C-alpha positions as CSV (number, residue, x, y, z in Angstrom):
1,M,4.2,41.4,19.0
2,M,1.6,38.8,18.5
3,F,2.2,35.3,17.1
4,A,-0.6,33.1,15.9
5,D,-0.4,29.3,15.4
6,L,-1.8,28.7,11.9
7,I,-2.8,25.3,10.7
8,D,-1.1,24.6,7.4
9,L,-1.5,21.8,4.9
10,E,1.1,19.6,6.5
11,D,-0.5,20.1,10.0
12,F,-3.9,19.2,8.5
13,A,-2.5,16.1,6.7
14,S,-0.9,14.9,9.9
15,R,-4.2,15.1,11.7
16,L,-5.8,13.2,8.8
17,R,-3.1,10.5,9.0
18,E,-4.0,10.1,12.8
19,L,-7.5,9.1,11.6
20,G,-6.1,6.6,9.1
21,V,-6.4,8.7,6.0
22,P,-3.5,7.6,3.8
23,V,-2.0,11.0,3.0
24,P,1.7,10.8,2.1
25,A,4.1,13.2,3.7
26,G,4.7,16.3,1.6
27,A,1.4,15.8,-0.3
28,S,0.0,18.6,-2.4
29,E,-3.3,20.3,-1.8
30,A,-4.9,18.2,-4.6
31,E,-3.4,15.0,-3.2
32,V,-4.7,15.7,0.3
33,E,-8.2,16.5,-1.0
34,G,-8.3,13.5,-3.3
35,E,-7.2,11.1,-0.5
36,L,-9.7,12.6,1.9
37,E,-12.6,12.4,-0.7
38,T,-11.8,8.7,-1.3
39,W,-11.6,8.0,2.4
40,I,-15.0,9.7,3.0
41,R,-16.6,7.8,0.2
42,D,-15.1,4.4,1.2
43,G,-15.0,4.8,4.9
44,S,-17.4,3.5,7.6
45,D,-20.0,5.7,9.4
46,E,-17.7,5.5,12.4
47,Q,-14.8,6.8,10.5
48,R,-16.8,9.6,9.0
49,S,-18.1,10.5,12.4
50,A,-14.6,10.7,13.8
51,L,-13.6,12.9,10.9
52,G,-16.6,15.2,11.5
53,G,-15.6,15.6,15.1
54,M,-12.0,16.4,14.2
55,L,-13.1,18.9,11.6
56,S,-15.4,20.6,14.1
57,A,-12.7,20.7,16.7
58,L,-10.3,22.2,14.2
59,E,-12.7,25.0,13.3
60,K,-13.3,25.9,16.9
61,E,-9.6,25.7,17.8
62,F,-8.3,27.5,14.7
63,D,-11.2,29.8,13.9
64,G,-9.8,32.2,11.3
65,L,-6.3,30.7,11.7
66,M,-6.4,28.1,8.9
67,L,-4.6,28.7,5.6
68,P,-7.2,29.2,2.9
69,S,-6.2,25.9,1.2
70,V,-6.9,24.0,4.4
71,E,-10.2,25.9,5.1
72,G,-11.3,25.0,1.5
73,I,-10.6,21.3,2.0
74,V,-12.4,21.3,5.4
75,K,-15.5,23.0,3.9
76,N,-15.5,20.6,0.9
77,A,-15.1,17.5,3.2
78,Q,-18.0,18.7,5.4
79,S,-20.2,19.1,2.4
80,K,-19.5,15.5,1.3
81,M,-20.3,13.9,4.7
């Protein structure tokens, strides 16, 4: 039997909080995406660079193992940076 470690919305939100994105615990998909979009828009180049690095690392580490909602938020965030 094979078990895969998926990254879900709460895992993703936790990683965003580590970067300083003010995502509340238990946030919905829309709340996570909204907070992230605001943070990208208002953040510094250094913050956006750190986010870009984290998103790239997530894609490599969890290739094909992200829930679709998380994958959508990642792609949307990358398009706005």
